[in-house]
N, C-alpha and C positions, 0 to 999 in steps of 0.2 A: 338388279337381280343378284342374289348371292352367288359366290363362286362355288363350283361343283365340289371342290375339296374343302371339307369342313375344318374348323379349328382343331378338332380332335385328330384328324388325319395329319394336318400340318404340324402339330406338336410332335407326333410320332416320327415324322420325317426329319426333324431337327437333329436326331441322334446320329445321322450320317448318311452317306450316299446310298447305301444298300442295307437299310435296317431290316430286322426281322419283322414279320407282319405284326401290326398292332393288334392287341386283343381287346375287344369290346364286348359288352353284354347288352343285348336288346331286351328291354322289358316291354313286351307287347301289351297294348291296351285295347285290343279288339276282343272278339269272342274267345280267343285262345287263352286269355288271362284268367287264372283261377281265383285271384283275389285282387280286384281292381283297387280297392281302398288301401290295402297294405302296400301296394306297388308304389303309391305316393310316398309312403314312409320309407321304403327302400331307397328311392331316389333322394329323399331328404337326407338319409343317413350317409349316402355316398357323397353328397355335397359337403356334409359336416366332416367327413373323413378326408376331404381335400381332393376328391376325384373330380375330373372334368365330366360334364354331362351335357346332353342336348335334348330338348323337347322337340320331337318330330311331329309338328302340327299336321293333322289330317292324315298322317301315315299310320295305318293300322290302329285307328281309334285314338291317336295322340300318344304314340309310344315314346319311351325314353331310351336313349342310347347313352350308355354309361361306360366310362373307361374302367376296365377291369382292375381290381386290386385285391389284395389278400383279404379274404373274409367276405367278399361280395356274394359269392356262390352260396356260402354257408348261411348268410343272412337271408337270401331269397328262399332257401330251403326251409329255414326255421320259421319264416313268416308265411309260407305257403304261396309264394309269388312265382309265377311262371317267368322264366328267363331263357334266352337263347344266345349261345356263344356266337360271336361275329368276328371272324379273323380279318375280313376285308369289308369295310362298310361302303366301299365305292358304289356297288350296285344299289344300295339303299339311297344314296345321295343322287344317283342318276334318276331314280323314280321320283324323288322329291323335286328335282329340278324341272322335270317335264310335266308336273301336275300341280294342282292347287294345294301345295304343301310347302312347308318351310321347316328348317332346322334352326331352332332358337337356342343359343348357348345359355346354360344355367350356371351361374358363377358363385352363388353363395347359398348357405342354409339360412333362411330368414329367421330373425328373432321375432317370436310370435307372442302376442298378448290377447287375452280374452277378458272383456269387460264384464264383471259380475260382482254383485254385492258380497260382502264377507260372510253374511249369514246364509244358511241353507235355503234354497228356493224350493217352492212346491212344484216346480216344473224343471225339466231337464233342458240342456242346451245341445242341439244337434251338432254344433261345431265342436264342442268339448268331446262328445261321443266319437266324432270322426277323428279328432286328433289323438285321443287315447287309443282308439282301435288301430290307427295307422302307425302309432309309435312316434309321433311328432311332438317334441317338447314345447311347452308353453307356460307363460306366467299368467296368473289371474290378477287383474288390476281393478281398482275401484277409484272413487272420486278423490281420495287423498293423493293418489299417484297422478291422476289426470290433472287436477287443479294445481299441482306443484310443478307441472311441466315434465313429468316423468315419462310421457309417451315418446319423447324424442329418442329414447334408447331402443325403441322397437321398430321393426320394419313393417309389421302388419298388425292390425287391430281388428278384432271382431266384436260386434254388438248383436244381441239377440232379442230376448223378450223383455227389454227394459222400456220404461215410460219416462221420457225426458220432459213431459209436460207437467209433472207434479200431481197427477191425478191417481196415483197409486195403482196403475195398471187397469183402471176402470173396473175394479173388482168389487166396488162397494155394493152394488145391487145384489150380487150373488153370494158374497162372502163376508159382509159386514158382521161383526160379532164372532167370527171364527178366530181362534187363538192365533193362527199363523198370520191372518190379515191384520189383526190389531197390533201384533208385534212388529209387522212390517211398517205400518203407519208410524208407530212410536219411534222406531229406529230411524226412519228417514227424517222425521221431524227433529229428533235429537241431533242427528248429523248436521242438518241444515243450520240449526241454532248454534252448534259448536263451531261451525265453520264461518259464522257471522252473516248468514243469509236470512232475510226476513220470512222466507217461505220455502217449502220444498220445490215449488215451481222455479223460484229464483236459483236455488241450489243446483237443480238438474239442468236448468238453462245455462248456467255457467259451465257445467261439465260439457254440455253440447257445444258451446263456443270453443272450449279448449280442444275438443276433438276436431272441430273444423280447422282450427289453427294447425293442428298436427298434420292434417291432410294437406293444407296449403303449403306447409314446409317440406313436403315430399313423402308423406306417409301413405300407406295403402290401407283403406278401410273397406271392410266387408260387413254388411248388416243383413239380418233376416227378421222376419215377423214384425212385431210392433216397434222394434228399434228403428225401422226404416222411416215410417211416417212421423213418429213422435219426435225423432231427431230434427226433421225439417220443420215441424210445427214449432218446436221450441226455439229454433234459430230464427224463424220468421217472426215469432212473437216476443222476442227479447225486449223488455221495457214496457210491454203492454199488459193490461189487466184483462185478459180474455178468458182465463180459467175461472170458472165459478167456484164459490165457497162450496167445497165438495159435498157436504152432507145436508144442505137445506133443500136440495131437489129443484131449485129454481134455475133454469138455464140462464147463462150469461147473455148480455145484450148482443144479438147477432151483428149489429153494426160495428162491433169491436173488430171484426175480421177485416174491415176496411183499412185498418192500420197495419196489417201484416206486411212485413218487408220480405217479399218473395226472393229478392236478390240474395238474401242471406242463406237461403235454403240450398241444399245440394241438388236435388232431382226434381222437386215438385213446385208448381206455381198455381196461382188462382184457385186454391182450394178453400173449402169452407170447414171450419172447425165444428165439432159436436161436443160441447162441454157438459151436456146433461149427464150427471153421474149414473142415471138409470139406463143409459144406452151404452152397450158394450162396443163402442166404436169411437175413434178419435176425430175422424174427418171423412170427407168424401174422396180422399185419395184412395182408400181401400175399396175393393169390390163389395157390393152388397151380399155376395155369396158368403162372406165371412159370418154374417148373422144368420143366413138361411142356406146352409151348405147343401150340396147335391146329395143324392142318394149314395151312401157309402158303397153300394153294390155297382154303381155306375158313376165312378169318380170323375171322369173326364180326363183330359190330357192337356199338356202344353208342349209347344214345339220350339226347338232351338233353331235360330237362323243360321244359315251357312254363310261364312265370311271368306274373303280372300286371305289366304294364309300369308301371302307376300305383301299385300297392300294394307290389309286390316288385321295386323298381327295380334294386337291386344284383344279385340273382340273374339278373334278366332281362338286364341289361347284360353279365354274364359269359358268357351263353349265346347271344349274338347270332350268327347263322349263316344261310347260305342253304340249309342242309339240317338236318334234325333227327336223322337217323341217320347215323352216321359209322363207317367201317371201323376195327376194333379194331387196336391196335398194342401190342407187348409192351415190357417193360423189366425191369430187375432188380426193380423194384416196378411191377407192371402195373395192378393195381386193388386196392380196399380191401374186405376182408370186412366185411359189414354188422354183425356182432356187436361188432366192435372200434371202431365209430364212436361218438363221443360224441353224446348226444341233441340237443345244441344246434347240431350241425353240419348245414348245409343241403346236401343231396345235389343236385347239378346235373345229373348224368348217371349212368345205370345201365348195366351190361353186360347185353345181351340174353341171356336164358336162364340167367343166374347171379344168385345173391344177393350181388352186388358193386356197389360204387359206383366209378365211373371218375373222377369229378370232384366235388370238394366245396369248400365255402366256409364261412367263419365269421369272427367278430370276436374280438379279444383286446385288452382295454383300449380305447384310442382308435383302434386300427388294425384291419386286415383281413388275412386270409390266404385263399389258395385253393390246393388241391393237385390236380394232374392226374397220374394214373397213366400209365406208359409212358415210353419214351425218345424216340422220333421218330415223329411222326404219319404220315409217309410212308415209313417203313421198318419193316416188320412185326416183324422180329427183328434189330435192329442188333447187330453183333458188334464186339468190340474190334479196332481197326486198319482197319476199313472206311473207304472214302472218304465224306466228308460228303455228305448229300443235296443235290442241285442244285435249288434252289427255282425256278429258271426253268422246270423241268418240272412244278412243282406250284403255280403262282401262284394257283390258285383253291382251294387245300387247305382244307377245312372244319376239319380238325384243327389246322392252324397258325393258323387264325383264332381259335381259343380262346386260344392263347398271346397273340396281339396284342390281343384284348379286354382281357386283364389289363394289358397295357402302358399302355393308354389309361385304364384304370380311375381312376387318381389325377387325371386331367385333369377328371373330372366334379365339378361343384360340390356340395359335401357337403350343403348345406342342401336340395338338391333330391333327394337320394337317400333311399330308404326301404328297410328290410330286412324 
């Protein structure tokens, strides 16, 4: 069990036997917070400025306790983030010690990368929206960086609506002949040829393998939407010819699935691929609700599990929120069917009324991964070409908080984390 006096208090006491009271700022993350999403950005900025901070798991919605420094109050005011001055944090630590709570030191501002093609997409990325709104800096990387080993310079990598199987996002049936689709196909094929790969499937599969190696070496991976299942399909299918020639409409031999190497996948096992280009689905990993969504007026919900903050620190950190039940949102990959989940994967949230996981976590080698189903937490059924979500209208979004939990995950000191 952690000591009652935190690292922040201990650091303040080093100045002498009778120091002046240490000054801290509590950034509450319960209902008192005026802008939950920008609060993450304030915490990130404090870490980047060299300030000490702690993530108070399960305390007032997963609040942040930050060492005060010149400019912190002004930053909170500028970004509309609620903050409370704390002269003596001892009472806070007393509450944490006696309850299912924990204070996790945050020691660095993670270097963040978002995986996205260099050309403009016809769909937005919820994580980019969250990072931009929160004020957290990031680099956009693509296969040239990934295949050259450039991910090693980053602490955290995000994947969103990418297709690692080489099937061009399964957009053929609905968008073949559209200028943006034809340009995308041409670009991927030209990139694959220039990089020396015989097909787009081989090219994207190599990128998937490099991403897996990044995680095995200690990286943090967060994926949403179709990047979740297509990554695992590509890893399991390396070296196999299971993807049909895209345009002839003839499904590949189902027996080819028998050669899949599920050990190579992150989260999923025993799944069946769907290579038919006229079906907007990659495999049976995803819920059938992605094809036939619920009534938008009755969206449904998913519920976060409650974990022990002291014994299961990582899952607890990833599920910090001011509510436990969140409105469902769809995507090309919306949620994960339970039979396809590996036994060592930790389920963080389940879809109410369905045998499905919405949010999962696991480790691979020295690194960690988490997958969240759905495309945009505040757009139930986001369509290609729609305007991006305006997060000024959703600054207290519990779904977007799950994304930002992942961004700060690498900031946590590893020796204090438990799984």
